[in-house]
C-alpha positions, -999 to 999 in steps of 0.1 A, spaced: 390 552 -81 367 556 -112 350 522 -117 338 532 -152 372 539 -167 392 510 -180 425 526 -193 437 541 -160 474 549 -152 476 519 -129 461 496 -155 486 506 -181 516 504 -157 505 469 -146 503 459 -182 539 470 -188 553 454 -157 534 422 -165 549 422 -200 584 424 -185 576 396 -160 563 375 -188 595 379 -208 614 367 -178 590 337 -173 588 325 -209 624 330 -217 635 309 -188 609 281 -192 616 278 -229 653 272 -223 653 252 -191 647 217 -205 673 222 -232 698 237 -207 694 207 -184 699 183 -212 730 200 -225 747 212 -194 739 184 -169 733 155 -193 701 144 -176 672 123 -190 643 139 -209 620 133 -180 645 150 -156 648 179 -181 610 182 -180 612 183 -142 637 212 -144 611 231 -165 581 222 -143 597 229 -109 597 266 -117 559 264 -119 559 243 -87 574 273 -69 547 295 -84 520 271 -71 534 272 -36 536 310 -37 500 314 -48 486 294 -19 499 321 5 498 352 -18 460 349 -23 455 347 15 478 375 26 476 400 -2 452 422 17 470 418 50 504 428 36 491 452 10 488 450 -28 518 471 -37 541 455 -11 532 420 -22 537 429 -59 571 446 -51 584 416 -33 575 394 -63 592 415 -89 623 421 -68 625 383 -61 623 375 -98 652 399 -104 674 385 -77 668 348 -85 674 355 -122 709 366 -112 715 334 -92 712 313 -124 748 324 -132 760 304 -101 739 272 -107 766 248 -117 749 215 -111 714 200 -117 702 201 -80 712 237 -75 697 246 -109 663 231 -98 664 249 -64 669 283 -82 641 274 -106 618 268 -77 627 300 -59 624 320 -92 590 304 -97 579 313 -62 587 350 -68 569 349 -102 538 333 -85 537 362 -60 540 388 -87 516 373 -111 488 365 -86 490 400 -72 490 417 -107 458 399 -119 441 405 -85 448 442 -87 436 444 -123 404 424 -115 397 448 -87 402 481 -107 384 472 -139 346 479 -143 328 447 -136 306 451 -167 338 452 -188 355 423 -172 360 404 -205 376 434 -223 396 444 -192 411 410 -186 415 404 -223 435 436 -230 456 431 -198 466 395 -206 477 406 -241 508 420 -224 515 384 -212 509 370 -247 533 394 -263 558 382 -237 549 346 -247 561 354 -283 591 377 -277 605 358 -247 610 324 -264 622 342 -296 649 360 -277 658 329 -257 664 309 -289 682 338 -304 704 345 -274 712 308 -268 735 311 -298 758 332 -275 754 308 -246 728 304 -219 743 331 -197 731 357 -223 695 345 -216 700 348 -178 713 384 -183 683 393 -205 658 379 -180 675 398 -151 673 430 -171 636 425 -179 627 421 -142 648 451 -133 628 472 -158 597 461 -140 612 474 -107 619 508 -122 581 513 -128 569 503 -94 572 539 -79 546 551 -104 520 526 -93 495 543 -70 472 519 -51 463 539 -20 425 539 -27 425 501 -34 445 494 -3 421 515 18 391 497 4 408 463 12 415 473 48 379 485 53 364 453 40 388 429 58 363 401 51 390 378 39 404 375 74 371 360 86 374 330 63 377 296 80 397 265 72 406 259 36 385 289 25 414 310 37 434 297 8 409 284 -18 377 297 -34 353 268 -41 332 289 -65 359 289 -91 368 252 -88 349 240 -119 367 266 -140 400 257 -123 396 220 -131 389 227 -167 420 249 -170 441 222 -153 433 200 -183 439 227 -209 472 238 -195 484 203 -191 481 201 -229 497 235 -234 527 227 -212 539 202 -239 543 230 -263 563 255 -242 586 228 -228 594 205 -257 584 221 -290 619 235 -296 634 201 -292 605 185 -313 611 208 -344 649 202 -342 646 164 -341 619 163 -369 638 186 -393 618 217 -389 644 237 -369 638 268 -390 603 272 -374 617 274 -339 621 312 -339 586 317 -354 564 293 -335 557 316 -305 554 346 -327 527 330 -348 511 318 -316 511 353 -301 500 370 -333 468 348 -334 461 356 -297 466 394 -303 442 392 -333 415 373 -315 417 384 -278 401 419 -281 372 404 -300 369 376 -276 367 399 -246 339 420 -262 320 389 -273 322 375 -238 308 407 -223 280 407 -249 271 370 -252 285 351 -222 311 323 -219 296 295 -239 298 314 -272 336 319 -265 347 288 -247 332 260 -267 347 271 -301 379 281 -283 384 246 -269 376 230 -303 402 252 -321 428 245 -293 423 207 -297 426 209 -335 460 226 -332 474 196 -313 461 172 -339 478 191 -367 510 194 -346 511 156 -342 505 151 -380 529 178 -392 550 167 -421 561 202 -431 573 232 -412 543 252 -423 520 227 -406 538 233 -373 532 271 -376 495 265 -385 492 243 -354 508 270 -333 484 296 -346 454 274 -338 466 266 -303 473 303 -297 438 314 -309 422 287 -288 441 293 -257 435 331 -260 398 324 -260 400 301 -231 422 322 -208 403 355 -215 370 339 -208 379 319 -177 397 349 -160 367 371 -168 343 345 -154 361 347 -120 353 384 -118 316 376 -121 316 346 -98 331 360 -66 328 393 -47 358 416 -51 372 410 -16 376 373 -26 394 380 -59 429 374 -44 419 339 -32 399 332 -63 427 341 -86 451 321 -65 428 290 -67 426 294 -105 464 298 -110 472 270 -85 454 245 -108 468 261 -139 504 262 -126 501 226 -112 491 215 -147 521 234 -162 543 217 -137 530 182 -141 526 184 -178 562 185 -189 570 155 -167 541 135 -182 550 147 -217 586 136 -212 575 101 -201 552 98 -232 580 110 -255 604 85 -240 579 56 -243 563 65 -277 577 97 -293 569 133 -298 540 128 -323 522 104 -300 526 129 -271 508 156 -292 481 131 -302 476 125 -264 473 162 -258 447 163 -286 426 136 -269 428 154 -236 417 187 -252 387 171 -269 377 156 -235 376 192 -222 345 199 -243 320 177 -225 339 184 -192 332 222 -196 295 215 -204 291 193 -173 310 216 -149 297 250 -160 283 253 -196 248 238 -190 243 260 -160 252 291 -179 227 282 -206 199 280 -181 209 315 -169 204 329 -204 241 326 -215 254 352 -191 272 350 -158 253 362 -128 
């Protein structure tokens, strides 16, 4: 394995499969709240739960995926996740009541958690360490494109009924399966077996990596805000008279990420996290303020763009920081720790957002997200930023 080369065959194949998995994930999470409201006539908070339990399954999966990824093997673990996503996407067709629907959501989320955690762990292991910002940045662009196209197709296909969305998601996962035979990880698997250090971890260290906890806590807050967008923005624009923006919100969001992310990765590698994260969090917060104050559809799209640019900075930077904070044999557990916090926020967020919407309204919910995002600025400085400054602005 050539540690100086970034664009390897495995790297590109993983990007493509990650793109298909993201299409599955974001198409389903975008439609789930609306589907529960329309098909099962549940409350808005129950609809939020239907959206968030998918992520709950992913959290549960990551706890074990990070621990056993080296024991089972990278490719076997990744294959199980992608096949599971395909099978459970098919089961949505049979979900004829709210409880069954939530169970399928959980299982589908579990499979996604296995696949996603394995993918980022493999990528973190094969990219050159001195290009971690660029490597992670380019890779996660595949997810961002899925973030835009998935919701767009979900909204478009919903005009033909929700079963069309289920069929689309099944097809996307199946395309991922078709690429698995071309993924060659024998050298990485061999290195993992030789190291075997993960097996010596004791207690909670088997499942969690304490060195990434400060970053994980920060991302818990950030993604708690973001979950309000992916779960309720389609309903928000319909109820406020901006329905024409529904098909464009995630496209604008993704376009801003695609523009900023390559630059962010290179800036991180050159200057360190503070130069990227602090402005990124500020821009992210501003997007929620504009969303809450939106009186025109264009304001909604501007807000989506700012949120996308900010989140792109935050995600690229924090994932690249993990590569520098832990040895490679701990990357599986470290990535699992990071995503457990992130996914928990994405699971809890829609429920909290639904409660705020019920009590006060959509605009007040976005103002609350703005306040939480602003709080993340001093939180980051306390947890990590001031330490990085003392080290000259770079990670060790």
